[in-house]
C-alpha positions in Angstrom: 21.5 2.4 -8.2 18.9 0.4 -6.2 21.1 0.7 -3.1 21.3 4.5 -3.5 17.5 4.8 -3.8 16.9 2.6 -0.8 19.4 4.6 1.3 17.7 7.9 0.3 14.3 6.3 1.0 15.2 5.1 4.5 16.8 8.5 5.4 13.6 10.3 4.1 11.5 8.0 6.2 13.4 8.7 9.3 13.5 12.5 8.8 9.8 12.5 7.8 8.9 10.8 11.0 10.9 13.3 13.0 9.4 16.3 11.1 5.9 15.0 11.8 6.6 14.4 15.5 8.0 18.0 15.8 4.8 19.6 14.7 2.5 20.8 17.3 -0.8 19.0 17.7 -4.1 20.9 18.2 -6.8 19.8 20.6 -10.4 19.3 20.0 -12.6 19.4 16.9 -12.8 23.2 16.8 -9.4 23.3 15.1 -11.0 21.8 12.0 -13.2 24.9 11.7 -10.5 27.4 12.5 -10.8 27.6 16.3 -7.2 26.9 17.2 -5.9 30.4 16.6 -4.7 31.1 20.1 -1.3 29.3 19.7 2.0 30.6 21.0 3.3 31.4 17.5 0.2 33.2 16.2 -2.7 32.0 14.1 -0.6 29.8 11.8 1.4 28.3 14.6 5.0 27.2 14.2 4.2 25.3 11.0 5.8 27.5 8.4 9.1 25.9 8.1 8.1 22.5 9.4 5.2 22.2 7.0 7.5 22.9 4.1 10.2 20.5 5.3 7.5 17.8 5.8 6.1 18.4 2.3 9.6 18.2 0.9 10.4 15.0 2.7 7.0 13.5 1.7 7.9 14.3 -1.9 11.3 12.7 -1.6 9.6 9.6 0.0 7.1 9.4 -2.9 9.7 9.8 -5.6 12.0 7.2 -4.1 9.1 4.8 -3.7 8.2 5.1 -7.3 11.8 5.0 -8.5 12.5 1.8 -6.6 9.3 0.2 -7.9 10.4 1.1 -11.5 13.9 -0.3 -11.0 12.9 -3.6 -9.5 9.4 -4.3 -10.8 8.2 -6.6 -13.6 11.5 -8.3 -14.5 11.1 -11.5 -16.5 12.9 -14.3 -14.9 14.8 -16.9 -16.9 15.0 -19.1 -13.8 12.7 -22.1 -13.4 10.0 -21.5 -10.8 7.6 -23.9 -9.1 4.9 -21.3 -9.5 5.4 -21.2 -13.2 5.6 -24.9 -13.8 2.2 -25.9 -12.4 3.4 -29.4 -11.7 3.2 -31.0 -8.3 -0.1 -29.4 -7.4 -1.3 -31.6 -4.6 -5.1 -32.0 -4.2 -6.2 -32.6 -0.6 -7.3 -36.1 0.3 -10.8 -36.0 1.7 -12.3 -39.2 3.2 -15.3 -40.6 1.2 -17.8 -39.8 4.0 -16.8 -36.1 4.0 -16.8 -35.6 0.2 -19.5 -33.3 -1.1 -21.5 -34.7 -4.0 -20.5 -33.3 -7.4 -23.0 -31.3 -9.3 -23.5 -32.0 -13.0 -25.3 -29.6 -15.3 -27.2 -31.0 -18.3 -27.7 -29.0 -21.5 -31.5 -28.6 -21.8 -31.3 -26.9 -25.1 -34.3 -24.7 -26.0 -36.3 -25.8 -22.9 -34.4 -23.4 -20.7 -35.4 -20.3 -22.6 -38.1 -18.2 -21.1 -41.3 -17.7 -22.9 
Protein backbone atom coordinates (compact mmCIF):
# COMPACT_ATOMS: atom_id res chain seq x y z
CA UNK A 1 0.00 0.00 0.00
CA UNK A 2 2.85 2.36 0.86
CA UNK A 3 4.46 1.72 -2.52
CA UNK A 4 1.24 2.58 -4.34
CA UNK A 5 0.86 5.83 -2.41
CA UNK A 6 4.49 6.78 -3.12
CA UNK A 7 4.11 6.06 -6.85
CA UNK A 8 0.94 8.17 -7.07
CA UNK A 9 2.63 10.91 -5.04
CA UNK A 10 5.71 11.06 -7.29
CA UNK A 11 3.55 11.10 -10.44
CA UNK A 12 1.41 13.88 -8.97
CA UNK A 13 4.60 15.83 -8.17
CA UNK A 14 5.92 15.52 -11.71
CA UNK A 15 2.62 16.46 -13.35
CA UNK A 16 2.07 19.30 -10.87
CA UNK A 17 5.43 20.79 -11.78
CA UNK A 18 4.53 20.50 -15.46
CA UNK A 19 1.11 22.10 -14.97
CA UNK A 20 2.60 25.03 -13.06
CA UNK A 21 5.30 25.53 -15.69
CA UNK A 22 2.71 25.58 -18.50
CA UNK A 23 0.78 28.45 -16.95
CA UNK A 24 1.54 31.85 -18.31
CA UNK A 25 3.24 34.34 -16.05
CA UNK A 26 2.15 37.94 -15.74
CA UNK A 27 4.57 40.81 -15.59
CA UNK A 28 4.63 43.64 -13.13
CA UNK A 29 2.80 44.46 -9.93
CA UNK A 30 -0.24 45.79 -11.80
CA UNK A 31 -1.47 42.24 -12.29
CA UNK A 32 -2.22 41.96 -8.59
CA UNK A 33 -4.75 44.77 -8.92
CA UNK A 34 -6.30 43.51 -12.16
CA UNK A 35 -4.11 45.29 -14.71
CA UNK A 36 -3.15 42.23 -16.72
CA UNK A 37 -6.35 41.94 -18.78
CA UNK A 38 -4.74 42.37 -22.20
CA UNK A 39 -3.67 38.76 -22.68
CA UNK A 40 -4.03 36.70 -25.80
CA UNK A 41 -6.85 34.55 -24.39
CA UNK A 42 -8.96 37.34 -22.91
CA UNK A 43 -9.15 38.74 -19.41
CA UNK A 44 -8.97 35.35 -17.67
CA UNK A 45 -6.05 34.11 -19.77
CA UNK A 46 -5.52 30.47 -20.69
CA UNK A 47 -5.96 29.41 -17.09
CA UNK A 48 -9.39 27.80 -17.17
CA UNK A 49 -8.33 24.21 -17.74
CA UNK A 50 -4.79 24.59 -16.40
CA UNK A 51 -6.00 26.09 -13.13
CA UNK A 52 -8.41 23.20 -12.63
CA UNK A 53 -5.74 20.62 -13.48
CA UNK A 54 -3.29 22.31 -11.12
CA UNK A 55 -5.86 22.40 -8.32
CA UNK A 56 -6.67 18.73 -8.88
CA UNK A 57 -3.02 17.71 -8.86
CA UNK A 58 -2.39 19.79 -5.74
CA UNK A 59 -5.29 18.00 -4.06
CA UNK A 60 -3.87 14.60 -5.05
CA UNK A 61 -0.45 15.72 -3.74
CA UNK A 62 -1.96 16.77 -0.41
CA UNK A 63 -4.00 13.59 0.00
CA UNK A 64 -1.09 11.30 -0.84
CA UNK A 65 1.18 13.22 1.55
CA UNK A 66 -1.27 12.79 4.40
CA UNK A 67 -2.01 9.17 3.54
CA UNK A 68 1.68 8.26 3.51
CA UNK A 69 2.15 10.03 6.82
CA UNK A 70 -0.70 8.05 8.38
CA UNK A 71 0.58 4.76 6.95
CA UNK A 72 4.15 5.19 8.14
CA UNK A 73 3.99 7.47 11.18
CA UNK A 74 4.09 6.74 14.92
CA UNK A 75 4.86 3.06 14.83
CA UNK A 76 6.14 1.67 18.10
CA UNK A 77 9.31 -0.23 17.51
CA UNK A 78 10.16 -3.39 19.42
CA UNK A 79 13.75 -3.13 18.29
CA UNK A 80 16.37 -1.90 20.68
CA UNK A 81 17.63 1.56 19.87
CA UNK A 82 20.61 3.52 21.08
CA UNK A 83 18.39 6.58 21.32
CA UNK A 84 15.97 4.79 23.65
CA UNK A 85 18.63 3.24 25.90
CA UNK A 86 20.31 6.39 27.13
CA UNK A 87 23.48 4.47 27.85
CA UNK A 88 26.78 5.43 26.40
CA UNK A 89 26.20 9.16 26.50
CA UNK A 90 29.65 10.62 26.30
CA UNK A 91 30.39 13.88 28.08
CA UNK A 92 33.02 16.03 26.42
CA UNK A 93 36.38 16.18 28.15
CA UNK A 94 37.29 19.77 28.85
CA UNK A 95 40.72 20.69 30.20
CA UNK A 96 40.71 22.11 33.74
CA UNK A 97 41.87 25.54 32.63
CA UNK A 98 38.93 25.87 30.20
CA UNK A 99 36.19 24.66 32.53
CA UNK A 100 33.60 27.17 33.60
CA UNK A 101 32.99 27.50 37.31
CA UNK A 102 29.86 25.78 38.52
CA UNK A 103 27.07 27.87 39.98
CA UNK A 104 25.45 26.70 43.19
CA UNK A 105 22.19 28.14 44.40
CA UNK A 106 21.51 28.31 48.09
CA UNK A 107 18.05 28.19 49.58
CA UNK A 108 17.62 31.50 51.40
CA UNK A 109 14.19 30.68 52.75
CA UNK A 110 12.04 33.67 53.70
CA UNK A 111 14.82 36.19 53.12
CA UNK A 112 14.24 36.08 49.36
CA UNK A 113 10.63 37.26 49.60
CA UNK A 114 10.00 40.85 48.67
CA UNK A 115 8.53 43.13 51.26
